[in-house]
mmCIF file of the N, C-alpha and C atoms, coordinates in Angstrom:
data_MODEL
# 
_entry.id   MODEL 
# 
loop_
_atom_site.group_PDB 
_atom_site.id 
_atom_site.type_symbol 
_atom_site.label_atom_id 
_atom_site.label_alt_id 
_atom_site.label_comp_id 
_atom_site.label_asym_id 
_atom_site.label_entity_id 
_atom_site.label_seq_id 
_atom_site.pdbx_PDB_ins_code 
_atom_site.Cartn_x 
_atom_site.Cartn_y 
_atom_site.Cartn_z 
_atom_site.occupancy 
_atom_site.B_iso_or_equiv 
_atom_site.pdbx_formal_charge 
_atom_site.auth_seq_id 
_atom_site.auth_comp_id 
_atom_site.auth_asym_id 
_atom_site.auth_atom_id 
_atom_site.pdbx_PDB_model_num 
ATOM 1   N N  . MET A 1 1  ? -26.750 12.273  -7.531  1.00 0.00 ? 1  MET A N  1 
ATOM 2   C CA . MET A 1 1  ? -26.692 12.084  -8.960  1.00 0.00 ? 1  MET A CA 1 
ATOM 3   C C  . MET A 1 1  ? -26.955 10.566  -9.219  1.00 0.00 ? 1  MET A C  1 
ATOM 4   N N  . LYS A 1 2  ? -27.762 10.357  -10.225 1.00 0.00 ? 2  LYS A N  1 
ATOM 5   C CA . LYS A 1 2  ? -27.935 8.975   -10.614 1.00 0.00 ? 2  LYS A CA 1 
ATOM 6   C C  . LYS A 1 2  ? -26.805 8.441   -11.331 1.00 0.00 ? 2  LYS A C  1 
ATOM 7   N N  . SER A 1 3  ? -26.640 7.091   -11.245 1.00 0.00 ? 3  SER A N  1 
ATOM 8   C CA . SER A 1 3  ? -25.453 6.436   -11.880 1.00 0.00 ? 3  SER A CA 1 
ATOM 9   C C  . SER A 1 3  ? -25.455 6.634   -13.349 1.00 0.00 ? 3  SER A C  1 
ATOM 10  N N  . LYS A 1 4  ? -26.580 6.731   -13.983 1.00 0.00 ? 4  LYS A N  1 
ATOM 11  C CA . LYS A 1 4  ? -26.636 6.973   -15.442 1.00 0.00 ? 4  LYS A CA 1 
ATOM 12  C C  . LYS A 1 4  ? -25.976 8.321   -15.860 1.00 0.00 ? 4  LYS A C  1 
ATOM 13  N N  . ASP A 1 5  ? -26.303 9.367   -15.035 1.00 0.00 ? 5  ASP A N  1 
ATOM 14  C CA . ASP A 1 5  ? -25.782 10.701  -15.242 1.00 0.00 ? 5  ASP A CA 1 
ATOM 15  C C  . ASP A 1 5  ? -24.217 10.677  -14.970 1.00 0.00 ? 5  ASP A C  1 
ATOM 16  N N  . PHE A 1 6  ? -23.911 10.045  -13.871 1.00 0.00 ? 6  PHE A N  1 
ATOM 17  C CA . PHE A 1 6  ? -22.445 9.931   -13.554 1.00 0.00 ? 6  PHE A CA 1 
ATOM 18  C C  . PHE A 1 6  ? -21.653 9.235   -14.714 1.00 0.00 ? 6  PHE A C  1 
ATOM 19  N N  . ASP A 1 7  ? -22.169 8.122   -15.238 1.00 0.00 ? 7  ASP A N  1 
ATOM 20  C CA . ASP A 1 7  ? -21.582 7.412   -16.322 1.00 0.00 ? 7  ASP A CA 1 
ATOM 21  C C  . ASP A 1 7  ? -21.421 8.232   -17.526 1.00 0.00 ? 7  ASP A C  1 
ATOM 22  N N  . GLU A 1 8  ? -22.536 9.031   -17.817 1.00 0.00 ? 8  GLU A N  1 
ATOM 23  C CA . GLU A 1 8  ? -22.500 9.888   -19.018 1.00 0.00 ? 8  GLU A CA 1 
ATOM 24  C C  . GLU A 1 8  ? -21.408 10.879  -18.895 1.00 0.00 ? 8  GLU A C  1 
ATOM 25  N N  . LYS A 1 9  ? -21.301 11.484  -17.711 1.00 0.00 ? 9  LYS A N  1 
ATOM 26  C CA . LYS A 1 9  ? -20.210 12.509  -17.525 1.00 0.00 ? 9  LYS A CA 1 
ATOM 27  C C  . LYS A 1 9  ? -18.838 11.903  -17.737 1.00 0.00 ? 9  LYS A C  1 
ATOM 28  N N  . PHE A 1 10 ? -18.710 10.705  -17.148 1.00 0.00 ? 10 PHE A N  1 
ATOM 29  C CA . PHE A 1 10 ? -17.372 9.955   -17.281 1.00 0.00 ? 10 PHE A CA 1 
ATOM 30  C C  . PHE A 1 10 ? -17.168 9.669   -18.761 1.00 0.00 ? 10 PHE A C  1 
ATOM 31  N N  . ASP A 1 11 ? -18.166 9.140   -19.407 1.00 0.00 ? 11 ASP A N  1 
ATOM 32  C CA . ASP A 1 11 ? -17.916 8.672   -20.877 1.00 0.00 ? 11 ASP A CA 1 
ATOM 33  C C  . ASP A 1 11 ? -17.665 9.900   -21.749 1.00 0.00 ? 11 ASP A C  1 
ATOM 34  N N  . LYS A 1 12 ? -18.298 10.947  -21.567 1.00 0.00 ? 12 LYS A N  1 
ATOM 35  C CA . LYS A 1 12 ? -18.128 12.228  -22.446 1.00 0.00 ? 12 LYS A CA 1 
ATOM 36  C C  . LYS A 1 12 ? -16.844 12.901  -22.034 1.00 0.00 ? 12 LYS A C  1 
ATOM 37  N N  . ASN A 1 13 ? -16.423 12.732  -20.751 1.00 0.00 ? 13 ASN A N  1 
ATOM 38  C CA . ASN A 1 13 ? -15.192 13.377  -20.377 1.00 0.00 ? 13 ASN A CA 1 
ATOM 39  C C  . ASN A 1 13 ? -15.221 14.873  -20.348 1.00 0.00 ? 13 ASN A C  1 
ATOM 40  N N  . LYS A 1 14 ? -16.450 15.391  -20.250 1.00 0.00 ? 14 LYS A N  1 
ATOM 41  C CA . LYS A 1 14 ? -16.608 16.889  -20.385 1.00 0.00 ? 14 LYS A CA 1 
ATOM 42  C C  . LYS A 1 14 ? -16.448 17.506  -18.992 1.00 0.00 ? 14 LYS A C  1 
ATOM 43  N N  . VAL A 1 15 ? -16.688 16.748  -17.899 1.00 0.00 ? 15 VAL A N  1 
ATOM 44  C CA . VAL A 1 15 ? -16.632 17.351  -16.595 1.00 0.00 ? 15 VAL A CA 1 
ATOM 45  C C  . VAL A 1 15 ? -15.783 16.504  -15.713 1.00 0.00 ? 15 VAL A C  1 
ATOM 46  N N  . ASP A 1 16 ? -15.042 17.196  -14.842 1.00 0.00 ? 16 ASP A N  1 
ATOM 47  C CA . ASP A 1 16 ? -14.199 16.412  -13.889 1.00 0.00 ? 16 ASP A CA 1 
ATOM 48  C C  . ASP A 1 16 ? -15.202 15.738  -12.840 1.00 0.00 ? 16 ASP A C  1 
ATOM 49  N N  . ILE A 1 17 ? -15.185 14.473  -12.885 1.00 0.00 ? 17 ILE A N  1 
ATOM 50  C CA . ILE A 1 17 ? -16.153 13.674  -12.115 1.00 0.00 ? 17 ILE A CA 1 
ATOM 51  C C  . ILE A 1 17 ? -15.733 13.502  -10.622 1.00 0.00 ? 17 ILE A C  1 
ATOM 52  N N  . ILE A 1 18 ? -14.502 13.801  -10.304 1.00 0.00 ? 18 ILE A N  1 
ATOM 53  C CA . ILE A 1 18 ? -13.966 13.607  -8.959  1.00 0.00 ? 18 ILE A CA 1 
ATOM 54  C C  . ILE A 1 18 ? -14.710 14.485  -7.947  1.00 0.00 ? 18 ILE A C  1 
ATOM 55  N N  . GLU A 1 19 ? -15.267 15.654  -8.382  1.00 0.00 ? 19 GLU A N  1 
ATOM 56  C CA . GLU A 1 19 ? -16.054 16.464  -7.564  1.00 0.00 ? 19 GLU A CA 1 
ATOM 57  C C  . GLU A 1 19 ? -17.371 15.773  -7.176  1.00 0.00 ? 19 GLU A C  1 
ATOM 58  N N  . ASN A 1 20 ? -17.737 14.734  -7.900  1.00 0.00 ? 20 ASN A N  1 
ATOM 59  C CA . ASN A 1 20 ? -19.080 14.021  -7.577  1.00 0.00 ? 20 ASN A CA 1 
ATOM 60  C C  . ASN A 1 20 ? -18.851 12.858  -6.733  1.00 0.00 ? 20 ASN A C  1 
ATOM 61  N N  . LEU A 1 21 ? -17.622 12.610  -6.307  1.00 0.00 ? 21 LEU A N  1 
ATOM 62  C CA . LEU A 1 21 ? -17.342 11.405  -5.425  1.00 0.00 ? 21 LEU A CA 1 
ATOM 63  C C  . LEU A 1 21 ? -17.080 11.800  -3.985  1.00 0.00 ? 21 LEU A C  1 
ATOM 64  N N  . ASP A 1 22 ? -17.600 11.068  -3.008  1.00 0.00 ? 22 ASP A N  1 
ATOM 65  C CA . ASP A 1 22 ? -17.379 11.268  -1.614  1.00 0.00 ? 22 ASP A CA 1 
ATOM 66  C C  . ASP A 1 22 ? -16.103 10.443  -1.194  1.00 0.00 ? 22 ASP A C  1 
ATOM 67  N N  . LEU A 1 23 ? -14.953 11.037  -1.233  1.00 0.00 ? 23 LEU A N  1 
ATOM 68  C CA . LEU A 1 23 ? -13.677 10.433  -0.988  1.00 0.00 ? 23 LEU A CA 1 
ATOM 69  C C  . LEU A 1 23 ? -13.448 10.123  0.547   1.00 0.00 ? 23 LEU A C  1 
ATOM 70  N N  . SER A 1 24 ? -14.361 10.798  1.343   1.00 0.00 ? 24 SER A N  1 
ATOM 71  C CA . SER A 1 24 ? -14.146 10.555  2.795   1.00 0.00 ? 24 SER A CA 1 
ATOM 72  C C  . SER A 1 24 ? -14.469 9.143   3.231   1.00 0.00 ? 24 SER A C  1 
ATOM 73  N N  . THR A 1 25 ? -15.331 8.440   2.393   1.00 0.00 ? 25 THR A N  1 
ATOM 74  C CA . THR A 1 25 ? -15.695 7.046   2.734   1.00 0.00 ? 25 THR A CA 1 
ATOM 75  C C  . THR A 1 25 ? -14.830 6.038   2.021   1.00 0.00 ? 25 THR A C  1 
ATOM 76  N N  . LEU A 1 26 ? -13.849 6.447   1.231   1.00 0.00 ? 26 LEU A N  1 
ATOM 77  C CA . LEU A 1 26 ? -13.017 5.637   0.489   1.00 0.00 ? 26 LEU A CA 1 
ATOM 78  C C  . LEU A 1 26 ? -12.257 4.532   1.342   1.00 0.00 ? 26 LEU A C  1 
ATOM 79  N N  . ARG A 1 27 ? -12.312 3.331   0.999   1.00 0.00 ? 27 ARG A N  1 
ATOM 80  C CA . ARG A 1 27 ? -11.605 2.243   1.819   1.00 0.00 ? 27 ARG A CA 1 
ATOM 81  C C  . ARG A 1 27 ? -10.853 1.368   0.813   1.00 0.00 ? 27 ARG A C  1 
ATOM 82  N N  . ARG A 1 28 ? -9.707  0.909   1.188   1.00 0.00 ? 28 ARG A N  1 
ATOM 83  C CA . ARG A 1 28 ? -8.857  0.017   0.398   1.00 0.00 ? 28 ARG A CA 1 
ATOM 84  C C  . ARG A 1 28 ? -8.967  -1.365  1.114   1.00 0.00 ? 28 ARG A C  1 
ATOM 85  N N  . PRO A 1 29 ? -9.569  -2.377  0.427   1.00 0.00 ? 29 PRO A N  1 
ATOM 86  C CA . PRO A 1 29 ? -9.659  -3.688  1.023   1.00 0.00 ? 29 PRO A CA 1 
ATOM 87  C C  . PRO A 1 29 ? -8.304  -4.270  1.456   1.00 0.00 ? 29 PRO A C  1 
ATOM 88  N N  . ASN A 1 30 ? -8.273  -4.819  2.591   1.00 0.00 ? 30 ASN A N  1 
ATOM 89  C CA . ASN A 1 30 ? -7.093  -5.526  3.149   1.00 0.00 ? 30 ASN A CA 1 
ATOM 90  C C  . ASN A 1 30 ? -5.821  -4.556  3.271   1.00 0.00 ? 30 ASN A C  1 
ATOM 91  N N  . GLN A 1 31 ? -6.051  -3.244  3.447   1.00 0.00 ? 31 GLN A N  1 
ATOM 92  C CA . GLN A 1 31 ? -5.133  -2.259  3.589   1.00 0.00 ? 31 GLN A CA 1 
ATOM 93  C C  . GLN A 1 31 ? -5.174  -1.564  4.954   1.00 0.00 ? 31 GLN A C  1 
ATOM 94  N N  . GLN A 1 32 ? -6.008  -2.098  5.852   1.00 0.00 ? 32 GLN A N  1 
ATOM 95  C CA . GLN A 1 32 ? -6.168  -1.408  7.216   1.00 0.00 ? 32 GLN A CA 1 
ATOM 96  C C  . GLN A 1 32 ? -4.819  -1.601  7.972   1.00 0.00 ? 32 GLN A C  1 
ATOM 97  N N  . GLN A 1 33 ? -4.484  -0.571  8.675   1.00 0.00 ? 33 GLN A N  1 
ATOM 98  C CA . GLN A 1 33 ? -3.170  -0.670  9.450   1.00 0.00 ? 33 GLN A CA 1 
ATOM 99  C C  . GLN A 1 33 ? -3.442  -1.261  10.814  1.00 0.00 ? 33 GLN A C  1 
ATOM 100 N N  . LYS A 1 34 ? -2.389  -2.057  11.246  1.00 0.00 ? 34 LYS A N  1 
ATOM 101 C CA . LYS A 1 34 ? -2.513  -2.578  12.522  1.00 0.00 ? 34 LYS A CA 1 
ATOM 102 C C  . LYS A 1 34 ? -0.984  -2.604  13.023  1.00 0.00 ? 34 LYS A C  1 
ATOM 103 N N  . ARG A 1 35 ? -0.902  -2.015  14.244  1.00 0.00 ? 35 ARG A N  1 
ATOM 104 C CA . ARG A 1 35 ? 0.470   -1.869  14.889  1.00 0.00 ? 35 ARG A CA 1 
ATOM 105 C C  . ARG A 1 35 ? 0.919   -3.158  15.546  1.00 0.00 ? 35 ARG A C  1 
ATOM 106 N N  . VAL A 1 36 ? 2.132   -3.545  15.305  1.00 0.00 ? 36 VAL A N  1 
ATOM 107 C CA . VAL A 1 36 ? 2.824   -4.654  15.874  1.00 0.00 ? 36 VAL A CA 1 
ATOM 108 C C  . VAL A 1 36 ? 4.130   -4.246  16.418  1.00 0.00 ? 36 VAL A C  1 
ATOM 109 N N  . ASN A 1 37 ? 4.616   -4.873  17.503  1.00 0.00 ? 37 ASN A N  1 
ATOM 110 C CA . ASN A 1 37 ? 5.963   -4.577  18.068  1.00 0.00 ? 37 ASN A CA 1 
ATOM 111 C C  . ASN A 1 37 ? 6.786   -5.847  17.805  1.00 0.00 ? 37 ASN A C  1 
ATOM 112 N N  . VAL A 1 38 ? 7.985   -5.673  17.376  1.00 0.00 ? 38 VAL A N  1 
ATOM 113 C CA . VAL A 1 38 ? 8.895   -6.742  17.073  1.00 0.00 ? 38 VAL A CA 1 
ATOM 114 C C  . VAL A 1 38 ? 10.197  -6.343  17.740  1.00 0.00 ? 38 VAL A C  1 
ATOM 115 N N  . ASP A 1 39 ? 10.752  -7.283  18.442  1.00 0.00 ? 39 ASP A N  1 
ATOM 116 C CA . ASP A 1 39 ? 12.072  -7.189  19.099  1.00 0.00 ? 39 ASP A CA 1 
ATOM 117 C C  . ASP A 1 39 ? 13.152  -7.759  18.128  1.00 0.00 ? 39 ASP A C  1 
ATOM 118 N N  . PHE A 1 40 ? 14.222  -6.927  17.891  1.00 0.00 ? 40 PHE A N  1 
ATOM 119 C CA . PHE A 1 40 ? 15.282  -7.386  17.080  1.00 0.00 ? 40 PHE A CA 1 
ATOM 120 C C  . PHE A 1 40 ? 16.643  -7.185  17.901  1.00 0.00 ? 40 PHE A C  1 
ATOM 121 N N  . PRO A 1 41 ? 17.519  -8.066  17.575  1.00 0.00 ? 41 PRO A N  1 
ATOM 122 C CA . PRO A 1 41 ? 18.917  -7.877  18.223  1.00 0.00 ? 41 PRO A CA 1 
ATOM 123 C C  . PRO A 1 41 ? 19.554  -6.561  17.605  1.00 0.00 ? 41 PRO A C  1 
ATOM 124 N N  . VAL A 1 42 ? 20.344  -5.932  18.399  1.00 0.00 ? 42 VAL A N  1 
ATOM 125 C CA . VAL A 1 42 ? 20.934  -4.652  18.022  1.00 0.00 ? 42 VAL A CA 1 
ATOM 126 C C  . VAL A 1 42 ? 21.610  -4.678  16.666  1.00 0.00 ? 42 VAL A C  1 
ATOM 127 N N  . TRP A 1 43 ? 22.373  -5.797  16.378  1.00 0.00 ? 43 TRP A N  1 
ATOM 128 C CA . TRP A 1 43 ? 22.935  -5.847  15.022  1.00 0.00 ? 43 TRP A CA 1 
ATOM 129 C C  . TRP A 1 43 ? 21.936  -5.850  13.844  1.00 0.00 ? 43 TRP A C  1 
ATOM 130 N N  . VAL A 1 44 ? 20.823  -6.349  14.077  1.00 0.00 ? 44 VAL A N  1 
ATOM 131 C CA . VAL A 1 44 ? 19.762  -6.295  13.037  1.00 0.00 ? 44 VAL A CA 1 
ATOM 132 C C  . VAL A 1 44 ? 19.277  -4.906  12.823  1.00 0.00 ? 44 VAL A C  1 
ATOM 133 N N  . ILE A 1 45 ? 19.018  -4.179  13.943  1.00 0.00 ? 45 ILE A N  1 
ATOM 134 C CA . ILE A 1 45 ? 18.645  -2.748  13.950  1.00 0.00 ? 45 ILE A CA 1 
ATOM 135 C C  . ILE A 1 45 ? 19.704  -1.952  13.183  1.00 0.00 ? 45 ILE A C  1 
ATOM 136 N N  . ASP A 1 46 ? 20.931  -2.175  13.587  1.00 0.00 ? 46 ASP A N  1 
ATOM 137 C CA . ASP A 1 46 ? 22.079  -1.445  12.872  1.00 0.00 ? 46 ASP A CA 1 
ATOM 138 C C  . ASP A 1 46 ? 22.083  -1.637  11.358  1.00 0.00 ? 46 ASP A C  1 
ATOM 139 N N  . SER A 1 47 ? 21.964  -2.967  11.016  1.00 0.00 ? 47 SER A N  1 
ATOM 140 C CA . SER A 1 47 ? 21.909  -3.283  9.565   1.00 0.00 ? 47 SER A CA 1 
ATOM 141 C C  . SER A 1 47 ? 20.712  -2.751  8.897   1.00 0.00 ? 47 SER A C  1 
ATOM 142 N N  . LEU A 1 48 ? 19.633  -2.771  9.529   1.00 0.00 ? 48 LEU A N  1 
ATOM 143 C CA . LEU A 1 48 ? 18.352  -2.078  8.936   1.00 0.00 ? 48 LEU A CA 1 
ATOM 144 C C  . LEU A 1 48 ? 18.606  -0.651  8.772   1.00 0.00 ? 48 LEU A C  1 
ATOM 145 N N  . ASP A 1 49 ? 19.145  -0.020  9.711   1.00 0.00 ? 49 ASP A N  1 
ATOM 146 C CA . ASP A 1 49 ? 19.348  1.474   9.601   1.00 0.00 ? 49 ASP A CA 1 
ATOM 147 C C  . ASP A 1 49 ? 20.370  1.826   8.500   1.00 0.00 ? 49 ASP A C  1 
ATOM 148 N N  . LYS A 1 50 ? 21.468  1.032   8.373   1.00 0.00 ? 50 LYS A N  1 
ATOM 149 C CA . LYS A 1 50 ? 22.447  1.247   7.312   1.00 0.00 ? 50 LYS A CA 1 
ATOM 150 C C  . LYS A 1 50 ? 21.721  1.081   5.964   1.00 0.00 ? 50 LYS A C  1 
ATOM 151 N N  . GLU A 1 51 ? 20.904  0.066   5.773   1.00 0.00 ? 51 GLU A N  1 
ATOM 152 C CA . GLU A 1 51 ? 20.261  -0.168  4.485   1.00 0.00 ? 51 GLU A CA 1 
ATOM 153 C C  . GLU A 1 51 ? 19.235  1.006   4.195   1.00 0.00 ? 51 GLU A C  1 
ATOM 154 N N  . ALA A 1 52 ? 18.435  1.275   5.222   1.00 0.00 ? 52 ALA A N  1 
ATOM 155 C CA . ALA A 1 52 ? 17.413  2.301   5.078   1.00 0.00 ? 52 ALA A CA 1 
ATOM 156 C C  . ALA A 1 52 ? 18.053  3.623   4.634   1.00 0.00 ? 52 ALA A C  1 
ATOM 157 N N  . ASN A 1 53 ? 19.194  3.988   5.280   1.00 0.00 ? 53 ASN A N  1 
ATOM 158 C CA . ASN A 1 53 ? 19.932  5.201   5.003   1.00 0.00 ? 53 ASN A CA 1 
ATOM 159 C C  . ASN A 1 53 ? 20.529  5.201   3.593   1.00 0.00 ? 53 ASN A C  1 
ATOM 160 N N  . ARG A 1 54 ? 20.963  4.055   3.142   1.00 0.00 ? 54 ARG A N  1 
ATOM 161 C CA . ARG A 1 54 ? 21.565  3.819   1.770   1.00 0.00 ? 54 ARG A CA 1 
ATOM 162 C C  . ARG A 1 54 ? 20.415  4.109   0.771   1.00 0.00 ? 54 ARG A C  1 
ATOM 163 N N  . VAL A 1 55 ? 19.313  3.535   1.065   1.00 0.00 ? 55 VAL A N  1 
ATOM 164 C CA . VAL A 1 55 ? 18.130  3.673   0.032   1.00 0.00 ? 55 VAL A CA 1 
ATOM 165 C C  . VAL A 1 55 ? 17.429  4.962   0.236   1.00 0.00 ? 55 VAL A C  1 
ATOM 166 N N  . GLY A 1 56 ? 17.591  5.620   1.340   1.00 0.00 ? 56 GLY A N  1 
ATOM 167 C CA . GLY A 1 56 ? 16.915  6.927   1.566   1.00 0.00 ? 56 GLY A CA 1 
ATOM 168 C C  . GLY A 1 56 ? 15.437  6.814   2.102   1.00 0.00 ? 56 GLY A C  1 
ATOM 169 N N  . VAL A 1 57 ? 15.269  5.796   2.870   1.00 0.00 ? 57 VAL A N  1 
ATOM 170 C CA . VAL A 1 57 ? 13.933  5.711   3.554   1.00 0.00 ? 57 VAL A CA 1 
ATOM 171 C C  . VAL A 1 57 ? 14.091  5.446   4.982   1.00 0.00 ? 57 VAL A C  1 
ATOM 172 N N  . THR A 1 58 ? 12.971  5.335   5.713   1.00 0.00 ? 58 THR A N  1 
ATOM 173 C CA . THR A 1 58 ? 13.015  5.056   7.181   1.00 0.00 ? 58 THR A CA 1 
ATOM 174 C C  . THR A 1 58 ? 13.204  3.570   7.390   1.00 0.00 ? 58 THR A C  1 
ATOM 175 N N  . ARG A 1 59 ? 13.548  3.225   8.632   1.00 0.00 ? 59 ARG A N  1 
ATOM 176 C CA . ARG A 1 59 ? 13.724  1.858   9.079   1.00 0.00 ? 59 ARG A CA 1 
ATOM 177 C C  . ARG A 1 59 ? 12.349  1.098   8.891   1.00 0.00 ? 59 ARG A C  1 
ATOM 178 N N  . GLN A 1 60 ? 11.323  1.754   9.281   1.00 0.00 ? 60 GLN A N  1 
ATOM 179 C CA . GLN A 1 60 ? 10.052  1.178   9.185   1.00 0.00 ? 60 GLN A CA 1 
ATOM 180 C C  . GLN A 1 60 ? 9.631   0.935   7.698   1.00 0.00 ? 60 GLN A C  1 
ATOM 181 N N  . SER A 1 61 ? 9.979   1.745   6.789   1.00 0.00 ? 61 SER A N  1 
ATOM 182 C CA . SER A 1 61 ? 9.756   1.564   5.394   1.00 0.00 ? 61 SER A CA 1 
ATOM 183 C C  . SER A 1 61 ? 10.552  0.394   4.868   1.00 0.00 ? 61 SER A C  1 
ATOM 184 N N  . ILE A 1 62 ? 11.761  0.305   5.257   1.00 0.00 ? 62 ILE A N  1 
ATOM 185 C CA . ILE A 1 62 ? 12.552  -0.817  4.738   1.00 0.00 ? 62 ILE A CA 1 
ATOM 186 C C  . ILE A 1 62 ? 12.092  -2.175  5.221   1.00 0.00 ? 62 ILE A C  1 
ATOM 187 N N  . ILE A 1 63 ? 11.595  -2.232  6.494   1.00 0.00 ? 63 ILE A N  1 
ATOM 188 C CA . ILE A 1 63 ? 11.069  -3.450  6.992   1.00 0.00 ? 63 ILE A CA 1 
ATOM 189 C C  . ILE A 1 63 ? 9.798   -3.803  6.203   1.00 0.00 ? 63 ILE A C  1 
ATOM 190 N N  . LYS A 1 64 ? 8.950   -2.866  6.078   1.00 0.00 ? 64 LYS A N  1 
ATOM 191 C CA . LYS A 1 64 ? 7.744   -3.118  5.286   1.00 0.00 ? 64 LYS A CA 1 
ATOM 192 C C  . LYS A 1 64 ? 7.992   -3.609  3.926   1.00 0.00 ? 64 LYS A C  1 
ATOM 193 N N  . LEU A 1 65 ? 8.901   -2.926  3.263   1.00 0.00 ? 65 LEU A N  1 
ATOM 194 C CA . LEU A 1 65 ? 9.166   -3.317  1.850   1.00 0.00 ? 65 LEU A CA 1 
ATOM 195 C C  . LEU A 1 65 ? 9.744   -4.717  1.808   1.00 0.00 ? 65 LEU A C  1 
ATOM 196 N N  . TRP A 1 66 ? 10.623  -5.108  2.611   1.00 0.00 ? 66 TRP A N  1 
ATOM 197 C CA . TRP A 1 66 ? 11.244  -6.462  2.590   1.00 0.00 ? 66 TRP A CA 1 
ATOM 198 C C  . TRP A 1 66 ? 10.223  -7.471  3.033   1.00 0.00 ? 66 TRP A C  1 
ATOM 199 N N  . LEU A 1 67 ? 9.340   -7.188  3.936   1.00 0.00 ? 67 LEU A N  1 
ATOM 200 C CA . LEU A 1 67 ? 8.306   -8.151  4.355   1.00 0.00 ? 67 LEU A CA 1 
ATOM 201 C C  . LEU A 1 67 ? 7.295   -8.324  3.204   1.00 0.00 ? 67 LEU A C  1 
ATOM 202 N N  . VAL A 1 68 ? 6.884   -7.305  2.550   1.00 0.00 ? 68 VAL A N  1 
ATOM 203 C CA . VAL A 1 68 ? 5.963   -7.387  1.462   1.00 0.00 ? 68 VAL A CA 1 
ATOM 204 C C  . VAL A 1 68 ? 6.596   -8.153  0.349   1.00 0.00 ? 68 VAL A C  1 
ATOM 205 N N  . GLU A 1 69 ? 7.830   -7.846  -0.069  1.00 0.00 ? 69 GLU A N  1 
ATOM 206 C CA . GLU A 1 69 ? 8.466   -8.595  -1.060  1.00 0.00 ? 69 GLU A CA 1 
ATOM 207 C C  . GLU A 1 69 ? 8.547   -9.982  -0.779  1.00 0.00 ? 69 GLU A C  1 
ATOM 208 N N  . ARG A 1 70 ? 8.909   -10.455 0.443   1.00 0.00 ? 70 ARG A N  1 
ATOM 209 C CA . ARG A 1 70 ? 9.061   -11.845 0.814   1.00 0.00 ? 70 ARG A CA 1 
ATOM 210 C C  . ARG A 1 70 ? 7.700   -12.498 0.784   1.00 0.00 ? 70 ARG A C  1 
ATOM 211 N N  . LEU A 1 71 ? 6.718   -11.837 1.201   1.00 0.00 ? 71 LEU A N  1 
ATOM 212 C CA . LEU A 1 71 ? 5.284   -12.443 1.247   1.00 0.00 ? 71 LEU A CA 1 
ATOM 213 C C  . LEU A 1 71 ? 4.733   -12.665 -0.167  1.00 0.00 ? 71 LEU A C  1 
ATOM 214 N N  . GLU A 1 72 ? 5.065   -11.623 -1.092  1.00 0.00 ? 72 GLU A N  1 
ATOM 215 C CA . GLU A 1 72 ? 4.630   -11.810 -2.495  1.00 0.00 ? 72 GLU A CA 1 
ATOM 216 C C  . GLU A 1 72 ? 5.369   -12.908 -3.156  1.00 0.00 ? 72 GLU A C  1 
ATOM 217 N N  . LYS A 1 73 ? 6.737   -13.074 -2.826  1.00 0.00 ? 73 LYS A N  1 
ATOM 218 C CA . LYS A 1 73 ? 7.486   -14.231 -3.489  1.00 0.00 ? 73 LYS A CA 1 
ATOM 219 C C  . LYS A 1 73 ? 6.922   -15.471 -2.983  1.00 0.00 ? 73 LYS A C  1 
ATOM 220 N N  . LEU A 1 74 ? 6.584   -15.645 -1.720  1.00 0.00 ? 74 LEU A N  1 
ATOM 221 C CA . LEU A 1 74 ? 5.982   -16.888 -1.200  1.00 0.00 ? 74 LEU A CA 1 
ATOM 222 C C  . LEU A 1 74 ? 4.684   -17.124 -1.830  1.00 0.00 ? 74 LEU A C  1 
ATOM 223 N N  . ALA A 1 75 ? 3.874   -16.178 -2.002  1.00 0.00 ? 75 ALA A N  1 
ATOM 224 C CA . ALA A 1 75 ? 2.525   -16.472 -2.654  1.00 0.00 ? 75 ALA A CA 1 
ATOM 225 C C  . ALA A 1 75 ? 2.709   -16.925 -4.012  1.00 0.00 ? 75 ALA A C  1 
ATOM 226 N N  . LEU A 1 76 ? 3.740   -16.343 -4.791  1.00 0.00 ? 76 LEU A N  1 
ATOM 227 C CA . LEU A 1 76 ? 3.941   -16.861 -6.146  1.00 0.00 ? 76 LEU A CA 1 
ATOM 228 C C  . LEU A 1 76 ? 4.421   -18.299 -6.179  1.00 0.00 ? 76 LEU A C  1 
ATOM 229 N N  . THR A 1 77 ? 5.245   -18.655 -5.253  1.00 0.00 ? 77 THR A N  1 
ATOM 230 C CA . THR A 1 77 ? 5.798   -20.013 -5.292  1.00 0.00 ? 77 THR A CA 1 
ATOM 231 C C  . THR A 1 77 ? 4.759   -21.121 -4.788  1.00 0.00 ? 77 THR A C  1 
ATOM 232 N N  . ARG A 1 78 ? 3.776   -20.620 -4.053  1.00 0.00 ? 78 ARG A N  1 
ATOM 233 C CA . ARG A 1 78 ? 2.744   -21.526 -3.561  1.00 0.00 ? 78 ARG A CA 1 
ATOM 234 C C  . ARG A 1 78 ? 1.555   -21.572 -4.292  1.00 0.00 ? 78 ARG A C  1 
ATOM 235 N N  . ARG A 1 79 ? 1.549   -20.836 -5.461  1.00 0.00 ? 79 ARG A N  1 
ATOM 236 C CA . ARG A 1 79 ? 0.316   -20.886 -6.259  1.00 0.00 ? 79 ARG A CA 1 
ATOM 237 C C  . ARG A 1 79 ? 0.127   -22.189 -6.889  1.00 0.00 ? 79 ARG A C  1 
ATOM 238 N N  . PRO A 1 80 ? -1.073  -22.666 -6.865  1.00 0.00 ? 80 PRO A N  1 
ATOM 239 C CA . PRO A 1 80 ? -1.356  -24.035 -7.553  1.00 0.00 ? 80 PRO A CA 1 
ATOM 240 C C  . PRO A 1 80 ? -1.171  -23.885 -9.035  1.00 0.00 ? 80 PRO A C  1 
ATOM 241 N N  . THR A 1 81 ? -0.672  -24.964 -9.704  1.00 0.00 ? 81 THR A N  1 
ATOM 242 C CA . THR A 1 81 ? -0.459  -24.925 -11.110 1.00 0.00 ? 81 THR A CA 1 
ATOM 243 C C  . THR A 1 81 ? -1.552  -25.647 -11.867 1.00 0.00 ? 81 THR A C  1 
# 
């Protein structure tokens, strides 16, 4: 399908355009996964597990969430004015 035809379908909203996309090649920039191993003291693991259970997520999820929050906060404070 030519891009002009695709754009027309999208603009007219007559047809569901998702069927015209190849989602198998979809990539999210900077979102590739890479496994890392981190050793924590037992008390840290216990605390992480308690907080993860309280929130209703896994230990891995709470670690990811907190790391991302911290990195985003650092990025905001280091932004040039």
